[in-house]
C-alpha positions in Angstrom: 0.0 0.0 0.0 1.2 3.5 -0.8 0.1 6.6 1.1 1.1 10.0 -0.3 1.8 12.9 2.0 3.4 16.4 1.5 6.9 15.3 2.3 6.9 12.2 0.1 5.2 8.8 0.3 4.8 5.9 2.7 5.2 2.4 1.3 3.6 -0.2 3.6 3.9 -3.9 3.7 2.6 -6.2 6.5 6.2 -6.3 7.9 7.9 -2.9 7.2 7.4 0.7 6.4 9.5 2.7 3.9 9.3 6.4 3.9 10.5 7.9 0.6 11.0 11.6 1.1 10.9 14.2 -1.7 14.6 14.9 -1.2 16.6 12.8 -3.7 18.0 9.6 -2.3 16.4 9.9 1.2 14.6 6.9 2.5 13.7 5.8 6.0 12.8 2.3 6.8 11.5 0.4 9.9 10.0 -2.9 10.8 6.3 -2.6 11.8 7.0 -3.7 15.4 9.2 -0.6 15.8 6.6 1.8 14.6 4.2 3.9 16.7 1.5 6.3 15.6 0.6 9.2 17.9 -2.8 9.7 16.3 -3.8 12.8 18.3 -0.8 14.8 17.0 -0.5 12.8 13.7 3.1 11.8 14.3 4.5 8.5 13.0 7.7 7.4 14.9 10.1 4.6 14.7 12.3 3.5 17.6 14.6 0.5 16.9 17.0 1.2 19.7 19.9 3.1 18.4 18.0 4.4 15.3 15.0 6.7 15.7 13.0 8.9 13.4 9.6 10.6 13.3 7.5 12.5 10.8 4.4 14.5 10.8 1.4 13.3 8.7 -0.8 15.8 6.9 -4.2 14.8 8.0 -6.1 12.2 10.0 -7.2 10.2 7.0 -3.5 9.2 6.5 -3.4 8.0 10.1 -6.6 6.0 9.6 -5.2 4.4 6.5 -2.1 3.3 8.4 -4.3 1.9 11.2 -6.5 0.1 8.7 -3.6 -1.5 7.0 -1.3 -2.3 9.9 -3.8 -2.6 12.7 -4.2 -0.9 16.0 -1.0 -2.3 17.5 0.8 0.7 16.1 -1.2 3.2 18.2 0.5 4.8 21.1 
């Protein structure tokens, strides 16, 4: 599944998320078990120990698509 947002696109599989940013050559990747969604502030974050990143989604529909595809286990 692909979700477009203002900074690029999210590419989702049942096991991982890739974030392809609009900047050439920039990609963030994380396993689904390392992903959390802060739905109230629309922030998607990854914490895999030594590697962390976060990004702000544009609107609640994107958050709902993430939850619909990956399930509620990503909610914080």
